[in-house]
N, C-alpha and C positions, 0 to 999 in steps of 0.2 A: 110511549114509543120514542126511541132514541133519535137524536138529530145529529148528523155529521155536517160540520161547518168548516170549510177551508177559508183561510184568510189569504187573499191573493192580490198582487199588483205586480206588473212587470217592472216597475221602478223600484230600485233599492232605496233604503233609508226613509221609508214612508210609514214606519212604526207598525209593521206587520207583527213582529214578535212581541212588541210592547202591548199591542192590542190582544193577541192570543193570551199572553200571560195574565193580563189584568181582567179581561172578560172571564177567563176560566176561573180565576181565584174569586171573583165576585159571585159567579154562579155557584161555586163550591160553598162560599159563605152563606148563600141563600138556600143551602141544603141539597144541591144537586150533585150527582155523582159524575165525575169528569175524567176523560182520558185526553191527554195531549200527545200529538204525534209530530215530531220534528223531522222534516224531510230536507232541511237545508244543510249542506256540507259546512257552512260556517258555524253551525252548532250553537247559535245564539240562544235559542230556547232552552236547549239542554244545559248550557252553561248557567242560565238563570235559575233553572230548577235545581241542578246539582252539578257543578262544574267538574267533579271527579268522575262522573259516570262514563262518559264516552271514551275516557282514557283507560278505564279499568274494566268496563263491562265486557263480558264474553259475547254478548248478543246485543245488537243495536238494530235500528231500522235497516241498515245496510245488509246485515246478515239475513234478516227477515225477507228482504226483497231479492237478495242475490242467491242464497243457498237453498231456500225452500222450493219444493216443486209446486206447480200450480194446484191450488186447492188444498195444499198440505203445509203445515208449519212444523218445522223441526223443533223449535223452541219459541216460547213467547217472551219477547224482550220487553216485558211490562214491569216497570218499577213504581214504587210508591213514594210520593213526597209526603202526603198526609193521607189518613184514612178517607177514602172517597175521592182522592185526587191522585190519579196515576198518570204515567207518561211513558212514551217510547222514545228513547234518545236517538239522536243522529250520530254520525261520525264523519270524519273528514273523507273517508272512503266514498261517501255519497257523491263526491265530485265525479266519480266514474259511472254512476248508475245510469245516466241517460244513454251513454254508449252501450252499456251492457244490456239495457232493456231492448235495444234494437234487435238483439239476437234471441229474445225470449218469446215463447208462445203466449198469445193473449196479452201482449205487452202493456196495453192501456188499462187493463183490468186487474193487474196484480194486487194493488192496494185494496181495491174493492173486495177481491176474493179473500184476502187475508183477514180483513175486518169482519168477514162473514163466517170465518172458520169457527166451529163450535168448540168451546173450552171443555175439555174432558171432565173436569171437576164439577163444573156447574151445569153442563149440558146446554149452555146458552151461547149464542154467537157473541164474539168479542164485542162488536159494536153495541149489542143489545144489553150488555152488562152495565152500560152507562146511560145517563140522561143526555149528555152532550159529549161528542168527540170533536176536538178542534185540531185541524191540520195546519201547521205553519209551513207555508210554501217558500221556496227560494225565489229570489228575484230572477228576472231573465225571461219572463213571459212564457212563450209557447215551447215548453220542453216536455219530454215524455213523463217525467216525474210530476210536473204540475198537471199534466193531463190525467195522470193516475189520481191525483188529489181531487180534481173536478169530477171525474167519473165516480169516485167513491163517496162524494158528498151529496147531501140534499140541498145545501145552500152555500153561497159564497158571500163573505163580507169583504168589501173593498175599502180599506183605509185610504182616505183621501186627504193629503196635506193641502192646506190652503196656499197653493202656489200654481203658477202657470204651467209648470212641467207636468203636473198631474192631469191637467186638462188636455194637454197634447197627446198623452198616451191612452186616453180613454177609448177612442174609436178602435184602436188596435186590440185592446183588452176585450171590448164587447164583441168584436168579430171572432176572437179566439173562443170565447165562451159559447157563442152561437155555433161555431164549427163543431165543438165537442158535443153539444146538444144534438145537432143534426146527424153528424157522421157516426157518432158512437152511441146514439140514442140514450144519452145521459139525461137523467131527470133532475138536473141541478138548476136552481134558480138563484138570482142575486137577492139575498135577504135585504141588503141595503148598502148604501155608501155611508161610511163613517167619517165625518169631518174631524180631522185631528189638528193639533197645534193651532187651535182656533183663537183668534184675537180680534174681537169686534171693532177695535180701534183702527185696524189696518184695512185699507180699501180693498186689497187683494183678497182678504178673508171674506169680505162681504160680496165681492164679485164671484168668487168660487162658489159660495153658498147659493147665490142666485142662479148660477149655471146648473148646479146639481139639483136645485129645486124644480127645474123644468123636466118633469118625468117623460115628456114626449121626446126630449133630447137624450136623456141618459137611460131610459127604458127600465128604471127601477127606482124605488124610493130612497130619499136621503133620511137617515136616522134623525129623529127630531131632537136628539141630544148631541151636542158637539163636545169634543174633548178639548178643553181649554189648554192653552200653552202653559207648560209646567216643567220647571227644571228638575223636579223630583223624579220624573219619568226616567231620565238618564242616570240619575244617581242611584236609584233603587237596584238596578241590575248588577251594579258592581258588588253589591252585598248579597246576591242571590235571593232577592226579595221582590215580591210584588209591591205595588203601592200600598196595599192594605196592611202590609207588615211594616214597611219602611216609613210611610207618611200617610196614615189613614185619614187624616183631616185635610189632605191636599185637595185642590180643586179637581185635578184629574182623577183621583180616587173616587170622588163623589160622582164625577161624570161617568166613569166606567161602571160604577154601581147602578146608576140610573139606566144605562144602556142594558145591563143585565136584567134589571127589573122590567124594562120594556120588552125584552126578548121572552121572558117567561109570562108576560101578560099581567104583571102586577100594576094595578091602576094607581094606587096610592101607597105611600110609604108609611108603615106604622111609626108612631111617635118614638117608640123604644129603639127603632133601628137607626142608630146614629154612628158617626165615625168613631166615637169612643167605644161603642159596643162591638162593631166589626173589627176595630183595632185590637180589642181584648182577645177576641176569638182567634184572630190571625197570629198575634204575637205569642199566645199560649201554644199554638200548634208549631210555630217556628222554633220556640225554645226546645220543645220535645224533639223536633227534627235534628237540631244541632247537637243535643245531648246524645241522641241515639247514634248519630254519625261519629261523634267523638269516641263513643264507647266502642263502635265497630273498628275504628282506626287503631285504637289501642290494642285490640285483640289481634 
């Protein structure tokens, strides 16, 4: 059964897109079929997957949300990065979507409805064609588009930077998720808080970890794996790569892989599953992707 997971935080710059990209690629390398959905008008996820798409595509998440009637999809804006790793791109027009949703029927359930539409070729609902659907949310907290993401999701992952600002925004975020649960009867749960840019030598990292470890305070578990501070995270996106393609032996790549293994319930890692092995798989796929795109551009 598929799982829909949105990655949400009302604060910007807390590695939401980095987390979506690298968790999705890790799960894909582990043999899972993945769909990525970019709902952010900044298009950071789209640009990392294929920066040409939202500029050239006839159909993006915006057209899907804006033009289709409730319960019906005019076209499926689903593109393929690798076999088994698909994505729905965003566009800068998504900056208008929150105002436009105000005028739509069933406005909080649009994304949920569309992910439930049956694909005419396979006879399967879009969401059920995948093992995991990841929704990358825009910063800004309580918006109609983020509400759509929560309603459509089974789980939320909250990336949490080891800083005081992330602690200050948590009560507001928890209240927002609770309101969506109660008022819209959404069956969404917090899968966990993912501590990012972790540096055990810094006192603030240890203090934030201690705070999120108190489940009575934060109402959900802290992932037992922390994403260590790693400059490769910022470098990889400039090359349209995940960490597994750009720097498979980096500390953050190993951390994201361990989180993915934790999500699927893998207790131990096989000895053959090493950065060298997942780097070979990822780079072979990336080379094919670049070759195919170059061929298409020449045509």
